[in-house]
N, C-alpha and C positions, 0 to 999 in steps of 0.2 A: 721605195726601197733603195733606189740609187742614191738619194740624198744622204741616207744614213750611212751607207758604205763610203761615200765620198768624205763625210765628216771624219770617219774612223781613219781613212787613209791620210787625210790632212793632219789629224792629231798625231798619228804615228810618224809621219814624215817630219813634222815639226819637232818632235822630241829627238829624232835622230839627227836633224840638222842643227840642234842646239843642245848638245850633251851637258853643258854647264848649267843651262837653265833647267833641264830635266833633272839633273842631280839636285839642284837647289829646291825644286818642287818636291822631289822625293824626300829630302831632309825636312822640309816644312811639313809634309804630310806625316812623317814619323813623329816629329815634334808635337804636332797637334793631337795625334793619337795618344801619345804619352801624357800630354797635358789633360786630355779628356779622361783618361784612366785615373790620373791623380785626383782630379776634381771629383770624380765619381766615388773614389775610395774615401776622400775627406767628407763628402756629403753623407755617405753611409755611416761613417763613424759619428758624425754630429747627430744624425737621426737616432741612432742606437743610444747615444748618451742622453738625448732628450727623453726618449721613451723610458730608459732606466730611471732617470730622475723623476719622471712623472709617476712611475710605479712606486718608487721609494716614498715619494710624498704622499701617495694614496694610502700606503700601508701605515706610515707614520700618523696620518690623520685618523685612520681607523683605530690605531692603538690609543691615541689620545681620547677618542670617543668612547672606547670601552673601559668602563670602570671595574669590570669583573675579571673574567678569565677569557683570554683569546685562544681559541682552538679551531684549527682547520677552517679559517676564514670566517668564523662566527664568534660572537661575543656571548658568554654565558655568565649568569650571576653567581653560580655556585660550582665548585669543583670538590668532589668528595671522593675519598679513597674507599671504595667498596670491596676491595680485595679481588681475588681471582674469580670467585663464583657469586659475588654479591649482586643484588638486584639493582638495576639502573633505570630510572624513568626518563632519562635524557639520552645523551650521546656517550657511548662508552669508548675509552681509549686505555688499553691495558687494564690496570686495576682502578682507574679513575672514571668517575661519572661526571659529565658536565650537564648542567641544566639551569 
C-alpha cells in the first residue's frame, strides 16, 4: 500500500512543480478526447450509411425478383379488387386481395 501512495504523491508533486507541463498534458488529454469523439461519430455515420445502402439494395433486388405484386414484404402473382365485403383466398388489404 505504501508504494501506491508514494506514486500518487510523486505524480501530484510532479504536476505541481511543472505547471506548464501539466497544462500541456491537460490540453493533450482534451484534444485526444475530442478526437476520439469525432472518430466515433464518423464511424457511426459510416456504419449507418452502409447498413442503409445494404437494406436499399436488398429491397431493390426483391423488387426486381418479383414480377407480380409486392405487398408487405411478399410477392404475389395476383391483386384483385374484391370490394369491402368480398371473399379473399389470400392476403387482404383494404378492398384488395393478394394471392
